[in-house]
N, C-alpha and C positions, 0 to 999 in steps of 0.2 A: 118552700117545698124543697126537699132534698132530692137532687137529680142524680145522686150516686157518683158525682165527679169530685175531683180535688180542685176546688175553685180557688183562684188567686184573686184577692181583692184588687180591683182596678178602678181608677178614676173613670168617670163617665164623660162622654162628649155627645155632641149633636151634629150629625152630618149636614143638616139643613143650615145651621148657623155657620158651619165651616164653608159651605158652598156660597152663601150670601156674602160673607165677609171676604172670601177670596175673590169673588166677582168684583166687589167694590174696589179691592186693591188692584186687581187686574185692569180695571177701567182707568185707573190713574196712570198706568204704565203704557197701555195700548189704546190709543184714541179711536181705533177702528172697532173695538168691542161694542156690540149692541146687545140688548136683552129684550126678549119678547116673552110676555107672560099671559096666562089665560085665567085670570080671576083668582089665582092662588099665590099672588106675589108676596103677601104677608106671611103665609104659611111656609113658603119655600125660602123666605128671607131675601128674595131677589129685589124686594123693595129697598134694601140697603143700597143697591146700585142705583135705583131710581131716584133716591133722595140726593145723591151726589151728582148724577148725570141725567137729569130729566129729559134732556134733548135726545138721549140715546136709549130711552126706556119706553117700551110700548106694551101697555096692559090692555089687551083687546077684548077681555071678557070671556065668557064661556063659548069659545069658538075654536076648538083645538085644531081642526083641519085647516082653518084659516091661519092659525098661529104658525104652524110649520111651513105653510106656503109663504107667509110674510117673511119668515126667517130665510127661506130660500131666495126670495127677491132681494133681501138685504145682502145676502152672501154674493149674489150676482153683481151687486153694486160695489163689491170689494170689502165688505164688512166681515168681521168674525162674529157670527150670529149665534147667541145662546138662546135656546127656547126651552121653557120649563113649565111643567105642571105635574099632576099625579100620574103615575105609571098606568093607572086604569084608563086614562084618557090619551096620553101620549106615551107609548105607541098605541094604546088600546083602541082608540077611535079613528086613527088616521094613518094606518099602515100604507094605504095606497098613495097618499101624498108624500109620505116619507120615502117610499120606494122610487116614485117617478119624478118628484120635484126636487129631491135632495140627493139620494144615493145614485140614481142613474146619471145625472150630470156631475156627480162627485163634488158637490158644493161644500163650502166651509161652514157647515152648520153643526153646532154642538147641542144635542138633545140631552138635557139633564132632568131625569124624572125622579120624584120622591114617592114615598108610600108604596114601594115595591114589596112583593112577598107577603107571606102570612102575617107578618108583624104589624100590618095595618090594623089588625085586631077587630074591634067591634063593628067596623064598617062592613065586614062580611065578604062573601065570595065574589060579589060583583066588583069590589074594589081591590081585591087581593090579586095583583098581577103575578102569576107564577109561571107565565109562559113568555114573558117579554124578552129575556135573553135569547131564547130559542128563535123567536120571531126575528129579532134584529140581527142575530148571528148569521141567519140564512140569507140576508140581503147583501148582495155584492157591494163592495166599497165601504161598508159600515164597520167601524170599530166598536167593540162592546167592553165596558169597564164597570167593575163593581168594587168600590172602595170598602175597606174593612172598618174604618172609623173616621172621626172628624179630621184628624191630622192628615190621613191619606186623602180624604176628599179635598182638602185645601191644596195639597201638592198636585193632585191629579187635575184640578181645574186649570192650573198653569200648563200642565203637560198636554192636555187636549187642545188648549188654545194655541200652543206652539206647533202642534201637528196639523198639517193641512189636510182638509177633507172631513167628511161626516163622521160623527162619533155619538154613541149612546152611552150615558153613564146613569146607573141606577143607584138611588139612595134609599135608606130605610127611614121610616117614620119615627120610631122611638129613640130616645137617648140610648147609647150603647157603650160598652167598655172601650177604653182607649188602649189600643194595641201598640201604637207608635208614639215616639216623641216628636219633637219638632225637626230633627235633623235628618230623617230618612229620605232617600231619593226614590223616585218613581219614574218609569218610562213606559210608553205604550209598547206592548209586546214583551214586557219583562215580567218578573215576579220577585218576591222577596222570601228568602229562606229565613224563617224566624227561629228555628231550632233544628239542630242536626240530630240524626238518629240512624240506626242501622237495621232495625227489624221491620219497619213499615214506614210509609210516607203518607201523611194526611195533607191533601191539597184542598184548600178551602177558599171561599170568597165571601165578601160582605160580612154580615153579622156572624156567620159561621166560623170566622177565623178565631175569634175569642173562644168559641166553644171548642174548636180544635185544640187550642192551647190548653184548655182545662182538661180535655180528654187525654192529652199527652202527659199531663201531670199525674193523672190517675194511673195511667198505664205504666209510667216510670216506676211507681211503687210496686208494681207487679213484675218488674224486670223486663218490660217491653219498651224498647228504645224507639221513639218515633221522630222522624223528620217532619216538621210542620212548615208548609209553604203557603204563603198568601198569593193566590193566583188572581190578582186583581184585574189583569188583562185577559179577558175571556177570548177576545178576538182583536188582533192576532194573539195567539197563545204562545207561551214560552215553551216550545217543544223541547229545546235542549235540556231544560231543568226537569221536565217530565221524564225524558229518556234516562237521565242520570238517576233520578229517583227510582225508576223501575229497575234499572240494572244494579243499583247499589243496595236496595232494600228488598226487592222481589215481591213487594206487596204495596198496593196503593188504595187508599180510601179517599173519595171525593166528598165534599160537604158543601151544600148550597141551599139557600132559602128560595127554592125554585123547583119546578118539575124536574124529575130526574131525566126526562126526555128532552134533549135538545140544548141543555145548558152546559154548565161546567163539566158535569160527569160525562156527558156525551163527547164533549170536546177533548177531554183527557183520554177517554177510551179510544177515540179515533187515532190519537198519537201513539198510544200504547200498542194497539192492534197492528199498526203499520210498521213500527220501529223497534219496539222492545216489549214483546208479550210478557205479561206477568199476571199474578192474581190481582183483581180489581173489584172493589165494592163501592156502591154509590149511595150516599146518604142525601136525601132530599124528599120533596113531596112526591108520593108514589102515584102520579098520574090521576089525581083526584082534586076536586074543588075543595076550598076551605070552608069555614063557617065563622059566625060571629063569636067572639070571645076575647079575653085579654091576651095580649101577644105572647106572654110567657106560657100561658096555658095552651095556646095553639101550637107553639113550637114543641112543647112536650107531647101533646097528643099526636102530632104528625111526625114524630120521630126525628126532631131537629135539635136535640140537646147533646151536651157533651157525653152523656151516658150512651146515647145511640151511636155516636161516632166511635166511642171506646168499644162497644160491642161489635161494630163492623170491623174494627182493627183486629180484635181477638179472633174473629171468624176468618179474616184474611190471612192472619199469621198461621192459624191452624191449617188452612187450605194449602198454604205454601209448603208446609212441612209434609 
């Protein structure tokens, strides 16, 4: 399917594999790391940690509320507790336990959920978590992270492990284009400028970062220069880079595989409104549930492709003028 963008061929990676392998490596370095799973340990590759460190690995079955509570108890005992399953279940089924047992006491629990967003595909609306970042961003003490690819996922596993306190990181189900090499750095509360530009800024997270780069390629051929920023840290957000983008380019487009309400677009708009008002457009799910379908078809139907980002940039640039 031609999506009207200037696509660059990229190698593909798997965020879940990156997560599982990074956990296994982290376990060799930090003996306090423990992992709790909820019957999805093969799918999320956390079983790689379990094979190496069975005494620090707890697969408790389909009991997600118990999983986060067990992780909280392990953190109280001085452990760095990772707890993982699908985003439809964590945070989907256990926000109360996350809020009161993890965030309120500010415990060192790392919630890493896969299968977020519309790209879950054929599993349909019940499993397509498009409100998880909004939910978790609103909980005090909780950090929210959305890696762009497998390499970013690997580095961010170490970053959240080294940062004390609760954190939520969302991963995508399908293989996705590699945006990064092995040498890039990541820090909680930061971002990465992947391309500079002067006419508009595209601020994206997760799978949408690769789409943003493709959109920028298309727009460059039209003479529109775009700055592309990977906003992998949703909370805390890199306000300084947002303000610079607003002042330098005068137009911002956000792109996320999430409801436009409460996620990256909302977080960026809050910063822009308070510190550097400019034209802003948000690309994301327009406050509706998804449906069953192949993930690329769903991203196209719900306006989450490079062509949709490019159209939003064109509109923003026109409005700026």
